[in-house]
Backbone as CSV, one residue per row, in Angstrom:
resi,resn,N_x,N_y,N_z,CA_x,CA_y,CA_z,C_x,C_y,C_z
1,MET,-233.975,-122.331,-136.706,-234.145,-123.490,-135.846,-235.062,-123.120,-134.682
2,GLN,-236.004,-124.020,-134.381,-236.998,-123.749,-133.359,-236.982,-124.854,-132.293
3,TYR,-237.333,-124.449,-131.065,-237.532,-125.413,-129.985,-238.600,-124.841,-129.057
4,ASN,-239.715,-125.580,-128.910,-240.815,-125.119,-128.060,-241.228,-123.679,-128.406
5,ASN,-241.329,-123.415,-129.709,-241.729,-122.083,-130.207,-240.701,-120.989,-129.906
6,HIS,-239.488,-121.368,-129.557,-238.408,-120.403,-129.352,-237.447,-120.482,-130.531
7,LYS,-237.109,-119.341,-131.120,-236.098,-119.314,-132.154,-234.726,-119.477,-131.508
8,LEU,-233.956,-120.436,-131.989,-232.643,-120.721,-131.416,-231.532,-120.233,-132.337
9,ARG,-230.458,-119.782,-131.703,-229.240,-119.435,-132.416,-228.070,-120.176,-131.792
10,HIS,-227.131,-120.585,-132.641,-225.915,-121.209,-132.133,-225.053,-120.147,-131.455
11,GLU,-224.326,-120.559,-130.426,-223.431,-119.649,-129.725,-222.114,-120.357,-129.425
12,LEU,-221.027,-119.757,-129.872,-219.681,-120.250,-129.589,-218.963,-119.216,-128.731
13,LYS,-218.232,-119.676,-127.730,-217.482,-118.767,-126.862,-216.021,-119.190,-126.801
14,TYR,-215.151,-118.180,-126.757,-213.715,-118.441,-126.660,-213.090,-117.429,-125.692
15,ILE,-212.123,-117.873,-124.940,-211.279,-116.982,-124.150,-210.025,-116.729,-124.971
16,ILE,-209.796,-115.468,-125.349,-208.694,-115.158,-126.247,-207.805,-114.073,-125.654
17,SER,-206.607,-113.961,-126.193,-205.668,-112.916,-125.795,-205.864,-111.697,-126.686
18,TYR,-205.237,-110.600,-126.316,-205.305,-109.406,-127.159,-204.564,-109.640,-128.470
19,ARG,-203.568,-110.490,-128.463,-202.877,-110.830,-129.706,-203.847,-111.526,-130.669
20,ASP,-204.636,-112.480,-130.139,-205.658,-113.128,-130.965,-206.665,-112.108,-131.476
21,TYR,-207.045,-111.188,-130.602,-208.038,-110.173,-130.950,-207.584,-109.350,-132.150
22,PHE,-206.357,-108.853,-132.124,-205.888,-108.022,-133.227,-205.827,-108.805,-134.531
23,ALA,-205.436,-110.085,-134.453,-205.382,-110.910,-135.661,-206.782,-111.168,-136.214
24,LEU,-207.723,-111.525,-135.325,-209.088,-111.800,-135.758,-209.782,-110.533,-136.254
25,ARG,-209.523,-109.426,-135.587,-210.142,-108.169,-135.967,-209.728,-107.769,-137.387
26,THR,-208.459,-107.967,-137.720,-207.966,-107.643,-139.060,-208.693,-108.475,-140.116
27,ARG,-208.879,-109.770,-139.820,-209.582,-110.637,-140.766,-211.058,-110.253,-140.859
28,ALA,-211.653,-109.942,-139.720,-213.067,-109.577,-139.715,-213.325,-108.321,-140.539
29,LEU,-212.418,-107.364,-140.471,-212.585,-106.123,-141.221,-212.618,-106.371,-142.733
30,ALA,-212.027,-107.469,-143.157,-211.974,-107.764,-144.586,-213.273,-108.380,-145.098
31,PHE,-214.023,-109.045,-144.209,-215.195,-109.788,-144.663,-216.508,-109.365,-144.000
32,MET,-216.413,-108.624,-142.907,-217.605,-108.284,-142.138,-217.674,-106.768,-141.960
33,ARG,-218.770,-106.303,-141.388,-218.896,-104.873,-141.110,-219.156,-104.657,-139.625
34,HIS,-218.786,-103.497,-139.148,-219.058,-103.151,-137.776,-220.556,-102.984,-137.551
35,ASP,-220.975,-103.254,-136.335,-222.344,-102.932,-135.943,-222.550,-101.427,-136.132
36,GLU,-223.751,-101.054,-136.556,-224.033,-99.640,-136.825,-224.104,-98.817,-135.549
37,HIS,-224.263,-99.466,-134.403,-224.345,-98.740,-133.145,-222.943,-98.490,-132.578
38,GLY,-222.827,-97.461,-131.774,-221.553,-97.171,-131.124,-220.571,-96.483,-132.043
39,ASP,-219.356,-96.371,-131.564,-218.262,-95.739,-132.287,-217.430,-96.828,-132.931
40,ASN,-217.553,-96.971,-134.272,-216.884,-98.049,-134.992,-217.214,-99.409,-134.380
41,GLY,-218.512,-99.588,-134.075,-218.973,-100.875,-133.553,-218.651,-101.128,-132.103
42,ARG,-218.142,-100.121,-131.388,-217.769,-100.309,-129.991,-218.686,-99.507,-129.076
43,TYR,-219.085,-100.121,-127.990,-219.874,-99.427,-126.984,-219.706,-100.127,-125.641
44,PHE,-220.152,-99.436,-124.615,-220.035,-99.944,-123.250,-221.370,-100.549,-122.826
45,ILE,-221.305,-101.742,-122.256,-222.505,-102.436,-121.811,-222.464,-102.606,-120.294
46,ARG,-223.568,-102.289,-119.676,-223.732,-102.583,-118.240,-225.030,-103.361,-118.075
47,SER,-224.943,-104.496,-117.401,-226.116,-105.334,-117.157,-226.261,-105.583,-115.667
48,LEU,-227.494,-105.560,-115.213,-227.818,-105.948,-113.849,-228.532,-107.290,-113.928
49,TYR,-227.888,-108.335,-113.411,-228.460,-109.677,-113.471,-229.322,-109.951,-112.251
50,LEU,-230.439,-110.640,-112.500,-231.321,-111.069,-111.430,-231.262,-112.587,-111.304
51,ASP,-231.477,-113.076,-110.112,-231.537,-114.517,-109.861,-232.516,-114.722,-108.719
52,ASP,-232.898,-115.963,-108.493,-233.820,-116.203,-107.391,-233.063,-116.281,-106.069
53,ILE,-233.799,-116.457,-104.979,-233.173,-116.408,-103.657,-232.231,-117.580,-103.419
54,MET,-232.330,-118.631,-104.237,-231.430,-119.781,-104.125,-230.264,-119.682,-105.104
55,LEU,-230.166,-118.575,-105.822,-229.142,-118.402,-106.858,-229.134,-119.601,-107.815
56,SER,-230.322,-119.969,-108.274,-230.457,-121.178,-109.086,-229.661,-121.103,-110.373
57,ASN,-229.711,-119.944,-111.065,-228.991,-119.875,-112.333,-227.494,-120.016,-112.132
58,TYR,-226.970,-119.326,-111.112,-225.538,-119.442,-110.834,-225.167,-120.888,-110.525
59,ASN,-225.926,-121.536,-109.665,-225.595,-122.906,-109.264,-225.795,-123.901,-110.393
60,GLN,-226.806,-123.674,-111.227,-226.989,-124.555,-112.375,-225.818,-124.439,-113.338
61,LYS,-225.331,-123.208,-113.524,-224.167,-123.015,-114.377,-222.953,-123.732,-113.809
62,MET,-222.699,-123.563,-112.519,-221.529,-124.175,-111.901,-221.636,-125.703,-111.866
63,ASP,-222.875,-126.209,-111.838,-223.089,-127.661,-111.827,-223.142,-128.253,-113.224
64,GLY,-223.031,-127.404,-114.252,-222.947,-127.891,-115.624,-224.271,-128.221,-116.286
65,TRP,-225.349,-127.610,-115.822,-226.639,-127.849,-116.469,-226.595,-127.321,-117.903
66,ASN,-227.151,-128.095,-118.831,-227.151,-127.687,-120.235,-228.336,-126.803,-120.586
67,ARG,-229.344,-126.751,-119.713,-230.514,-125.910,-119.958,-230.756,-125.034,-118.731
68,ARG,-230.736,-123.741,-118.950,-230.903,-122.812,-117.830,-231.368,-121.461,-118.381
69,ARG,-231.719,-120.578,-117.449,-232.309,-119.295,-117.832,-231.651,-118.172,-117.045
70,LYS,-231.431,-117.026,-117.730,-230.880,-115.832,-117.083,-231.811,-114.643,-117.319
71,TYR,-231.832,-113.754,-116.331,-232.635,-112.532,-116.410,-231.694,-111.343,-116.197
72,ARG,-231.865,-110.290,-117.006,-230.984,-109.137,-116.838,-231.663,-107.862,-117.327
73,ILE,-231.205,-106.765,-116.754,-231.564,-105.429,-117.227,-230.309,-104.847,-117.854
74,ARG,-230.412,-104.342,-119.070,-229.213,-103.919,-119.811,-229.347,-102.481,-120.284
75,ILE,-228.244,-101.731,-120.134,-228.162,-100.368,-120.663,-226.876,-100.234,-121.469
76,TYR,-226.810,-99.164,-122.270,-225.667,-98.935,-123.143,-225.087,-97.550,-122.882
77,ASP,-223.768,-97.519,-122.697,-223.057,-96.250,-122.495,-223.666,-95.428,-121.352
78,LEU,-224.183,-96.141,-120.343,-224.722,-95.540,-119.116,-225.916,-94.614,-119.373
79,SER,-226.564,-94.774,-120.502,-227.710,-93.929,-120.845,-229.006,-94.594,-120.379
80,ASP,-229.973,-93.766,-119.968,-231.285,-94.288,-119.596,-232.290,-94.177,-120.750
81,LYS,-231.800,-93.837,-121.938,-232.688,-93.703,-123.097,-233.170,-95.067,-123.591
82,ILE,-232.308,-96.072,-123.496,-232.696,-97.441,-123.860,-232.381,-98.346,-122.669
83,ILE,-233.430,-98.869,-122.060,-233.292,-99.828,-120.963,-234.005,-101.107,-121.402
84,LYS,-233.296,-102.203,-121.424,-233.872,-103.456,-121.890,-233.973,-104.461,-120.738
85,PHE,-235.091,-105.163,-120.717,-235.212,-106.319,-119.830,-235.134,-107.551,-120.719
86,GLU,-234.200,-108.453,-120.403,-233.948,-109.595,-121.278,-234.003,-110.907,-120.505
87,VAL,-234.505,-111.917,-121.187,-234.484,-113.292,-120.678,-233.741,-114.132,-121.711
88,LYS,-232.693,-114.801,-121.254,-231.876,-115.606,-122.157,-231.919,-117.056,-121.713
89,ASP,-232.398,-117.914,-122.609,-232.465,-119.353,-122.332,-231.332,-120.067,-123.052
90,LYS,-230.737,-121.007,-122.356,-229.628,-121.794,-122.898,-230.106,-123.221,-123.142
91,TYR,-229.921,-123.709,-124.362,-230.250,-125.081,-124.717,-228.989,-125.721,-125.298
92,ASP,-228.223,-126.398,-124.461,-226.952,-126.971,-124.888,-226.074,-125.867,-125.488
93,SER,-225.746,-125.955,-126.785,-224.884,-124.941,-127.395,-225.681,-123.871,-128.122
94,CYS,-226.999,-123.851,-127.920,-227.843,-122.864,-128.573,-228.498,-121.952,-127.536
95,ILE,-228.930,-120.796,-127.998,-229.552,-119.824,-127.106,-230.835,-119.282,-127.730
96,SER,-231.703,-118.798,-126.865,-232.888,-118.076,-127.283,-233.015,-116.860,-126.378
97,LYS,-233.289,-115.696,-126.963,-233.356,-114.477,-126.162,-234.626,-113.700,-126.473
98,ALA,-235.281,-113.264,-125.400,-236.416,-112.357,-125.516,-236.013,-111.043,-124.871
99,SER,-236.404,-109.924,-125.486,-235.964,-108.616,-125.008,-237.094,-107.604,-125.137
100,ASP,-237.318,-106.834,-124.074,-238.342,-105.802,-124.064,-237.760,-104.481,-123.569
101,ARG,-238.203,-103.389,-124.159,-237.847,-102.062,-123.652,-238.680,-101.760,-122.406
102,ILE,-238.063,-101.195,-121.387,-238.792,-100.803,-120.188,-238.475,-99.345,-119.867
103,SER,-239.352,-98.741,-119.100,-239.160,-97.354,-118.687,-238.347,-97.307,-117.397
104,ILE,-237.903,-96.121,-117.021,-237.151,-95.974,-115.783,-238.042,-96.315,-114.588
105,GLU,-239.339,-96.031,-114.686,-240.262,-96.377,-113.602,-240.423,-97.885,-113.484
106,GLU,-240.482,-98.570,-114.606,-240.581,-100.034,-114.580,-239.288,-100.649,-114.068
107,TYR,-238.172,-100.048,-114.438,-236.876,-100.488,-113.899,-236.864,-100.400,-112.377
108,ASP,-237.314,-99.273,-111.838,-237.356,-99.096,-110.384,-238.270,-100.132,-109.735
109,SER,-239.381,-100.427,-110.391,-240.325,-101.402,-109.858,-239.704,-102.796,-109.794
110,ILE,-238.984,-103.177,-110.855,-238.336,-104.492,-110.880,-237.304,-104.603,-109.768
111,LEU,-236.560,-103.538,-109.537,-235.560,-103.557,-108.471,-236.189,-103.784,-107.107
112,GLU,-237.415,-103.373,-106.952,-238.129,-103.584,-105.691,-238.826,-104.940,-105.653
113,GLY,-238.628,-105.742,-106.691,-239.247,-107.055,-106.745,-240.713,-107.022,-107.146
114,ASP,-241.138,-105.914,-107.716,-242.546,-105.730,-108.062,-242.730,-105.816,-109.572
115,PHE,-243.305,-106.924,-110.040,-243.588,-107.122,-111.464,-245.066,-106.920,-111.772
116,SER,-245.799,-106.311,-110.855,-247.245,-106.184,-111.042,-247.602,-105.365,-112.274
117,PHE,-246.726,-104.434,-112.680,-247.018,-103.626,-113.869,-247.129,-104.481,-115.115
118,VAL,-246.491,-105.676,-115.096,-246.546,-106.558,-116.265,-247.973,-107.056,-116.480
119,ALA,-248.688,-107.317,-115.383,-250.077,-107.770,-115.508,-250.913,-106.715,-116.202
120,ASP,-250.665,-105.453,-115.898,-251.400,-104.377,-116.554,-251.138,-104.369,-118.050
121,ILE,-249.890,-104.665,-118.433,-249.547,-104.702,-119.861,-250.209,-105.899,-120.534
122,ILE,-250.137,-107.056,-119.888,-250.680,-108.284,-120.473,-252.172,-108.156,-120.750
123,PHE,-252.888,-107.555,-119.817,-254.342,-107.486,-119.948,-254.825,-106.218,-120.645
124,SER,-253.899,-105.430,-121.143,-254.297,-104.239,-121.887,-254.618,-104.611,-123.329
125,ASP,-255.411,-103.797,-123.967,-255.796,-104.059,-125.352,-254.645,-103.833,-126.319
126,SER,-253.617,-103.115,-125.887,-252.530,-102.743,-126.787,-251.368,-103.722,-126.757
127,ASP,-251.441,-104.738,-125.909,-250.288,-105.637,-125.759,-250.037,-106.474,-127.009
128,GLU,-251.064,-107.130,-127.525,-250.981,-107.931,-128.750,-249.908,-109.012,-128.675
129,GLY,-249.733,-109.603,-127.491,-248.799,-110.720,-127.352,-247.352,-110.330,-127.290
130,ASN,-247.055,-109.034,-127.133,-245.670,-108.606,-127.025,-245.173,-108.773,-125.586
131,CYS,-244.064,-108.135,-125.268,-243.493,-108.190,-123.915,-243.222,-109.624,-123.473
132,LYS,-242.588,-110.398,-124.346,-242.350,-111.809,-124.046,-241.410,-111.988,-122.862
133,ALA,-240.347,-111.178,-122.799,-239.392,-111.307,-121.695,-240.060,-110.978,-120.367
134,LEU,-240.838,-109.903,-120.352,-241.522,-109.511,-119.122,-242.557,-110.539,-118.710
135,ARG,-243.245,-111.130,-119.681,-244.219,-112.174,-119.366,-243.538,-113.350,-118.675
136,ILE,-242.404,-113.784,-119.231,-241.677,-114.914,-118.655,-241.252,-114.600,-117.228
137,ALA,-240.687,-113.413,-117.033,-240.203,-113.035,-115.704,-241.367,-112.883,-114.721
138,TYR,-242.489,-112.373,-115.192,-243.669,-112.203,-114.344,-244.121,-113.551,-113.784
139,ILE,-244.153,-114.553,-114.640,-244.561,-115.900,-114.217,-243.509,-116.521,-113.298
140,ASP,-242.240,-116.405,-113.685,-241.171,-116.995,-112.889,-241.052,-116.327,-111.523
141,ASN,-241.243,-115.016,-111.491,-241.107,-114.291,-110.233,-242.166,-114.719,-109.213
142,ALA,-243.316,-115.177,-109.716,-244.393,-115.597,-108.819,-243.977,-116.780,-107.950
143,THR,-243.053,-117.591,-108.444,-242.627,-118.776,-107.685,-241.177,-118.717,-107.232
144,LYS,-240.353,-117.926,-107.917,-238.919,-117.937,-107.626,-238.435,-116.703,-106.864
145,ILE,-239.139,-115.597,-106.957,-238.735,-114.327,-106.347,-237.394,-113.869,-106.917
146,LEU,-237.441,-113.096,-107.989,-236.238,-112.641,-108.675,-235.711,-111.362,-108.038
147,LEU,-234.418,-111.365,-107.722,-233.788,-110.231,-107.051,-232.490,-109.854,-107.750
148,PRO,-232.100,-108.571,-107.737,-230.812,-108.157,-108.309,-229.658,-108.863,-107.601
149,GLN,-228.672,-109.317,-108.387,-227.555,-110.069,-107.805,-226.197,-109.430,-108.059
150,VAL,-225.932,-109.004,-109.295,-224.606,-108.477,-109.603,-224.674,-107.603,-110.848
151,VAL,-223.815,-106.583,-110.885,-223.659,-105.745,-112.070,-222.498,-106.286,-112.898
152,VAL,-222.693,-106.347,-114.206,-221.674,-106.860,-115.122,-221.351,-105.769,-116.142
153,ASP,-220.100,-105.350,-116.197,-219.631,-104.300,-117.104,-218.639,-104.867,-118.107
154,TYR,-218.685,-104.373,-119.335,-217.613,-104.665,-120.292,-217.742,-103.756,-121.506
155,ASP,-216.653,-103.637,-122.225,-216.626,-102.946,-123.513,-216.789,-103.984,-124.612
156,ARG,-217.610,-103.667,-125.592,-217.901,-104.630,-126.658,-217.624,-104.013,-128.020
157,GLU,-216.993,-104.808,-128.881,-216.844,-104.461,-130.297,-217.554,-105.535,-131.104
158,VAL,-218.383,-105.095,-132.057,-219.265,-106.029,-132.758,-219.017,-106.006,-134.260
159,PHE,-218.923,-107.206,-134.839,-218.867,-107.376,-136.284,-220.066,-108.199,-136.723
160,ILE,-220.598,-107.870,-137.907,-221.815,-108.504,-138.405,-221.600,-109.010,-139.824
161,CYS,-222.207,-110.154,-140.123,-222.212,-110.688,-141.486,-223.634,-111.158,-141.782
162,GLU,-224.233,-110.647,-142.872,-225.605,-111.026,-143.205,-225.702,-112.506,-143.551
163,GLU,-224.670,-113.046,-144.198,-224.680,-114.467,-144.544,-224.625,-115.293,-143.263
164,GLY,-225.672,-116.054,-143.012,-225.738,-116.838,-141.787,-226.195,-116.038,-140.583
165,ASN,-226.443,-114.725,-140.791,-226.836,-113.844,-139.686,-225.834,-113.974,-138.529
166,VAL,-224.571,-113.784,-138.865,-223.487,-113.959,-137.896,-223.242,-112.664,-137.136
167,ARG,-223.060,-112.787,-135.851,-222.711,-111.661,-134.988,-221.501,-112.078,-134.155
168,MET,-220.388,-111.402,-134.376,-219.143,-111.699,-133.673,-218.845,-110.553,-132.710
169,THR,-218.718,-110.871,-131.428,-218.500,-109.827,-130.421,-217.223,-110.094,-129.639
170,PHE,-216.449,-109.037,-129.455,-215.270,-109.075,-128.605,-215.610,-108.308,-127.325
171,ASP,-215.667,-109.005,-126.200,-216.035,-108.400,-124.925,-214.802,-108.312,-124.042
172,MET,-214.409,-107.094,-123.698,-213.158,-106.867,-122.973,-213.394,-106.032,-121.714
173,ASN,-212.426,-106.064,-120.826,-212.493,-105.292,-119.569,-213.691,-105.706,-118.724
174,LEU,-213.897,-107.005,-118.582,-215.025,-107.511,-117.799,-214.835,-107.164,-116.323
175,ARG,-215.873,-106.539,-115.740,-215.806,-106.099,-114.351,-217.138,-106.385,-113.654
176,ALA,-217.079,-106.544,-112.342,-218.255,-106.830,-111.529,-218.508,-105.692,-110.562
177,GLY,-219.772,-105.387,-110.329,-220.155,-104.351,-109.378,-221.283,-104.829,-108.489
178,LEU,-221.462,-104.167,-107.373,-222.504,-104.550,-106.426,-223.884,-104.216,-106.994
179,ALA,-224.819,-105.160,-106.831,-226.165,-104.973,-107.360,-226.917,-103.866,-106.637
180,SER,-226.428,-103.459,-105.479,-227.095,-102.419,-104.710,-226.795,-101.015,-105.239
181,GLY,-225.874,-100.923,-106.198,-225.496,-99.622,-106.730,-226.434,-99.134,-107.821
182,ASP,-226.281,-97.877,-108.189,-227.056,-97.260,-109.258,-226.379,-97.590,-110.585
183,ILE,-227.053,-98.336,-111.464,-226.396,-98.771,-112.699,-226.143,-97.613,-113.660
184,PHE,-226.770,-96.471,-113.431,-226.524,-95.314,-114.284,-225.384,-94.440,-113.753
185,ASP,-224.792,-94.843,-112.649,-223.731,-94.071,-112.004,-222.383,-94.378,-112.650
186,PRO,-221.739,-93.409,-113.296,-220.430,-93.661,-113.921,-219.343,-93.943,-112.882
187,GLU,-219.600,-93.617,-111.622,-218.618,-93.842,-110.565,-218.893,-95.126,-109.782
188,LEU,-219.801,-95.957,-110.265,-220.094,-97.217,-109.584,-218.809,-98.031,-109.420
189,VAL,-218.539,-98.477,-108.209,-217.316,-99.223,-107.929,-217.423,-100.628,-108.518
190,THR,-216.424,-100.997,-109.316,-216.377,-102.328,-109.918,-214.986,-102.917,-109.729
191,VAL,-214.893,-104.230,-109.863,-213.613,-104.933,-109.748,-213.426,-105.845,-110.950
192,PRO,-212.179,-106.087,-111.374,-211.951,-106.987,-112.513,-212.507,-108.378,-112.228
193,ALA,-213.095,-108.981,-113.266,-213.682,-110.307,-113.119,-212.953,-111.361,-113.935
194,TYR,-211.870,-110.940,-114.608,-211.123,-111.913,-115.400,-209.674,-111.469,-115.494
195,ASP,-208.813,-112.394,-115.908,-207.377,-112.130,-115.984,-207.094,-110.979,-116.943
196,GLU,-206.211,-110.107,-116.533,-205.799,-109.011,-117.405,-205.130,-109.575,-118.651
197,GLY,-205.443,-108.985,-119.785,-204.849,-109.442,-121.037,-205.693,-110.451,-121.784
198,CYS,-206.861,-110.806,-121.230,-207.755,-111.749,-121.900,-209.110,-111.098,-122.147
199,MET,-209.845,-111.642,-123.074,-211.202,-111.175,-123.357,-212.029,-112.354,-123.831
200,ILE,-213.318,-112.107,-124.010,-214.246,-113.157,-124.419,-214.729,-112.874,-125.834
201,LEU,-214.567,-113.845,-126.699,-215.091,-113.776,-128.059,-216.347,-114.636,-128.121
202,GLU,-217.436,-114.065,-128.609,-218.675,-114.807,-128.810,-219.075,-114.725,-130.272
203,VAL,-219.488,-115.848,-130.814,-219.955,-115.911,-132.200,-221.340,-116.534,-132.191
204,LYS,-222.327,-115.768,-132.640,-223.707,-116.253,-132.706,-224.134,-116.305,-134.167
205,TYR,-224.874,-117.349,-134.527,-225.342,-117.481,-135.900,-226.579,-118.360,-135.934
206,ASP,-227.280,-118.315,-137.065,-228.492,-119.106,-137.211,-228.144,-120.541,-137.590
207,ASP,-228.546,-120.985,-138.756,-228.317,-122.387,-139.125,-226.989,-122.624,-139.830
208,TYR,-226.352,-121.556,-140.279,-225.188,-121.733,-141.150,-224.085,-120.781,-140.737
209,LEU,-222.879,-121.326,-140.551,-221.697,-120.521,-140.264,-220.833,-120.471,-141.518
210,PRO,-220.676,-119.300,-142.128,-219.892,-119.207,-143.373,-218.483,-119.771,-143.208
211,ASP,-217.965,-120.296,-144.293,-216.652,-120.936,-144.249,-215.559,-119.976,-143.785
212,PHE,-215.608,-118.714,-144.222,-214.524,-117.806,-143.854,-214.521,-117.552,-142.342
213,VAL,-215.699,-117.573,-141.705,-215.747,-117.427,-140.248,-215.236,-118.698,-139.582
214,ARG,-215.633,-119.828,-140.104,-215.176,-121.103,-139.551,-213.657,-121.212,-139.617
215,HIS,-213.072,-120.768,-140.727,-211.619,-120.807,-140.874,-210.938,-119.841,-139.899
216,MET,-211.557,-118.700,-139.660,-211.014,-117.746,-138.692,-210.944,-118.351,-137.298
217,LEU,-211.964,-119.149,-136.951,-212.078,-119.683,-135.597,-211.290,-120.975,-135.382
218,ARG,-210.908,-121.623,-136.467,-210.284,-122.944,-136.348,-209.066,-122.949,-135.427
219,PRO,-208.154,-121.964,-135.492,-206.989,-121.996,-134.594,-207.365,-121.831,-133.119
220,LEU,-208.608,-121.404,-132.838,-209.010,-121.154,-131.452,-209.701,-122.359,-130.823
221,GLY,-209.735,-123.478,-131.536,-210.501,-124.628,-131.068,-210.261,-125.005,-129.627
222,ARG,-209.014,-125.027,-129.207,-208.714,-125.476,-127.838,-209.035,-124.410,-126.803
223,TRP,-209.356,-123.182,-127.249,-209.700,-122.117,-126.314,-211.204,-121.946,-126.165
224,GLN,-211.978,-122.852,-126.812,-213.433,-122.731,-126.687,-213.838,-122.911,-125.229
225,SER,-214.788,-122.092,-124.805,-215.127,-122.022,-123.381,-216.634,-121.963,-123.191
226,SER,-217.074,-122.362,-122.026,-218.493,-122.233,-121.679,-218.675,-121.279,-120.504
227,GLN,-217.671,-120.467,-120.228,-217.739,-119.576,-119.080,-218.844,-118.542,-119.245
228,SER,-219.458,-118.219,-118.131,-220.556,-117.260,-118.093,-220.082,-115.963,-117.456
229,LYS,-220.368,-114.832,-118.117,-220.002,-113.540,-117.530,-220.705,-113.357,-116.182
230,TYR,-221.950,-113.795,-116.130,-222.702,-113.666,-114.874,-222.016,-114.434,-113.754
231,ALA,-221.669,-115.689,-113.990,-221.028,-116.499,-112.956,-219.662,-115.935,-112.579
232,MET,-218.905,-115.498,-113.576,-217.581,-114.936,-113.301,-217.684,-113.692,-112.423
233,CYS,-218.702,-112.871,-112.692,-218.859,-111.638,-111.913,-219.433,-111.916,-110.526
234,CYS,-220.243,-112.958,-110.395,-220.696,-113.367,-109.060,-219.507,-113.741,-108.188
235,ILE,-218.566,-114.470,-108.757,-217.376,-114.882,-108.010,-216.522,-113.678,-107.659
236,ALA,-216.339,-112.762,-108.627,-215.544,-111.554,-108.369,-216.182,-110.707,-107.276
237,GLN,-217.498,-110.579,-107.305,-218.202,-109.807,-106.284,-218.045,-110.462,-104.910
238,ALA,-218.159,-111.789,-104.870,-218.014,-112.499,-103.601,-216.609,-112.328,-103.035
239,ASN,-215.598,-112.370,-103.921,-214.219,-112.167,-103.465,-214.035,-110.758,-102.906
240,LEU,-214.692,-109.785,-103.548,-214.614,-108.402,-103.074,-215.193,-108.279,-101.664
241,LEU,-216.281,-108.985,-101.425,-216.957,-108.916,-100.138,-216.379,-109.890,-99.111
242,GLY,-215.462,-110.751,-99.572,-214.845,-111.709,-98.662,-215.776,-112.796,-98.194
243,LYS,-216.605,-113.309,-99.101,-217.543,-114.364,-98.733,-217.722,-115.319,-99.913
244,ASP,-218.409,-116.439,-99.653,-218.740,-117.375,-100.718,-219.933,-116.848,-101.494
245,VAL,-220.049,-117.269,-102.760,-221.190,-116.846,-103.560,-222.475,-117.346,-102.930
246,PHE,-222.473,-118.662,-102.580,-223.662,-119.231,-101.927,-223.221,-120.405,-101.105
């Protein structure tokens, strides 16, 4: 499915208990396989989210906008070997994501609000139209001024099914940290961003959701949610600092 030359994927979100998790995980093991990355499909994710000086993405989310954009820098298991800059667009219940690998030097530059290195990439002979996420952020930063806002931590377990290109993720232990911290620091201070005993289930797929996945999700219908990890962690960070988000 396409929209404005963006490939779209459906996204379903649920707030579930650990009891639901164990039941769903057992069923998933029978029909799906773990992601090849991590230990049995599990790994730790840390993201540094950026927003403009008006916190537009946060406020659009809280105001219920159906179309909005998020920017983040993502690492895995606190390693600097893979650093991704990602732009995620939301179109009602569908998403589109662009992702580029960046170096530690480019990461430092982005933290300083300097996207000038992107222009060098765009006008180089080797670019060949790549770096889509960085291109988007480069243009947006020219008018919006993108700045680090909050660190988002969680443990993720991933199941995959080739039929329908389904990706089912269980995100647990959601925590928020100050954007001023070093995201590679294992001692970075974080605070819980959601009720203990709950986690977020996300199901992403292309045009077709296999029946066995649909049947797995049917009992969770009333728990379907549109909550954003970014917004939840903004609130947790604000509570930690004793102030309003905006």
